[in-house]
C-alpha positions in Angstrom: 121.9 88.1 98.6 118.8 86.4 97.8 119.9 85.9 94.3 117.2 83.4 92.2 114.3 83.4 94.6 114.5 79.8 95.3 113.8 79.8 98.9 111.8 82.5 99.0 109.5 80.8 96.1 109.1 77.9 98.6 108.7 79.4 101.3 105.3 81.5 99.3 104.3 78.0 97.9 104.1 76.6 101.4 102.3 79.6 102.9 99.8 80.6 100.5 99.6 84.1 102.6 103.2 84.4 102.6 104.9 87.5 100.5 108.9 87.9 100.3 111.2 90.4 99.2 115.2 89.6 97.6 117.7 92.0 98.3 120.4 91.9 96.1 122.9 93.3 94.4 120.9 95.3 90.9 123.6 92.4 88.4 122.3 89.6 89.9 118.8 90.3 89.9 119.3 91.5 86.5 120.6 88.0 86.1 118.0 86.0 88.5 114.9 87.8 87.0 114.1 85.5 84.3 114.4 82.9 86.5 111.7 84.4 89.3 109.4 85.3 86.6 109.7 81.7 85.1 108.6 80.4 88.6 104.9 82.8 88.7 104.6 83.9 91.4 103.8 87.4 90.4 103.6 90.4 93.2 104.0 87.3 96.3 107.9 87.6 95.6 109.5 90.3 94.2 113.4 91.3 93.8 114.6 94.7 95.4 118.3 95.4 93.9 120.5 97.0 96.6 123.7 95.9 99.0 122.8 94.0 102.0 126.0 95.7 103.9 124.4 99.1 103.6 120.7 99.0 102.3 118.4 100.6 104.7 116.6 97.2 106.2 114.1 99.2 107.7 113.2 99.2 111.3 111.0 96.6 113.3 109.1 95.8 109.4 109.8 92.0 108.6 108.8 88.9 110.5 111.7 87.2 108.9 114.8 87.9 107.3 117.4 84.6 105.8 120.5 85.6 104.8 121.6 82.4 102.4 125.3 81.8 101.6 126.1 85.3 102.2 128.0 86.0 105.6 131.0 83.4 103.8 131.8 86.9 102.0 132.2 89.5 104.6 134.7 90.1 107.3 134.0 89.6 110.9 133.2 93.1 111.5 130.4 93.4 108.4 129.1 90.3 109.1 128.5 91.4 112.7 127.2 94.8 111.5 124.7 93.2 109.4 123.5 91.2 111.7 122.9 93.8 113.9 121.1 96.1 111.3 119.0 92.6 110.3 118.1 92.1 114.1 116.3 96.0 114.3 114.7 95.6 110.9 112.7 92.2 112.6 110.1 92.9 114.5 109.3 91.3 117.4 109.6 87.8 117.7 111.0 88.0 114.4 113.6 85.5 113.3 116.6 85.9 111.2 118.2 82.3 109.7 121.5 82.3 108.4 122.1 79.6 106.0 125.8 79.2 105.5 128.9 76.7 105.3 130.3 76.5 109.3 133.8 76.1 109.7 134.4 73.9 112.6 135.7 75.0 116.0 139.0 73.4 115.6 140.5 70.9 113.7 140.1 68.1 115.7 135.8 68.2 115.3 135.9 67.3 112.0 133.8 68.5 108.7 135.9 69.0 106.2 133.6 70.6 103.6 133.5 73.7 106.6 137.2 73.9 106.4 137.8 73.3 102.6 135.2 75.9 101.4 137.0 77.9 104.2 140.1 78.3 102.5 138.3 78.5 98.8 136.3 81.4 99.9 139.4 83.0 101.6 140.7 82.9 98.2 138.0 84.4 96.0 136.3 86.7 98.5 138.7 87.2 101.1 136.9 86.1 103.8 135.8 82.8 105.0 133.4 80.4 106.9 132.6 80.8 109.9 132.0 78.6 113.1 128.6 78.1 114.8 129.7 79.8 117.9 130.9 83.1 116.1 127.3 83.4 114.4 125.9 83.0 117.8 127.4 85.7 118.9 126.7 88.0 116.4 122.7 87.1 117.4 123.5 87.9 120.8 125.4 91.2 120.2 122.3 92.4 118.1 120.2 91.5 121.1 118.6 87.9 119.4 118.0 85.0 121.2 120.0 82.0 119.3 118.2 78.9 118.4 119.0 76.1 117.6 121.4 74.9 114.7 120.2 72.8 111.4 122.8 70.3 109.6 121.6 69.8 106.2 121.8 66.4 105.4 121.5 66.7 102.1 124.7 68.9 101.9 127.3 67.8 103.9 128.8 71.2 106.2 125.9 73.6 105.3 123.9 74.3 108.9 121.0 77.0 109.6 121.4 79.2 112.2 118.4 80.6 113.9 117.6 83.6 116.5 114.7 85.1 117.6 114.0 89.1 118.6 112.4 89.3 121.4 108.8 90.4 122.4 
């Protein structure tokens, strides 16, 4: 679900030796290709048409995998399987990051954005947002070590959760 590739472009601009492959549905790649081409990143940032739910992600092939604004589209079983496959695709010491809206753990926890978007995604994607503990469980079940969660100050309700693969 890499879409236009803005995150990949930003990472590669920050680290000159870095390369990125953006996996997204063929229709999304067709729509996003001109946007990515305008960034002038050449072969350093490329699209790969496919489906994150069933495409081969490889085995110990990647240093870093970012699932950005993706898990709210899938149910718990599909997400757990995706995180397991992503974990297997990471090299030892690799990192997996999930950037998404987090649902509050309880109604008393506050934070309306996660709850409102949970309702929206339930209507539009037949799924919804997930609490941090659920995502951390997916990480642990995939053999990954959960890291810290970083809340994005500029976008309330959206956070980045990370996990690392043991050496």
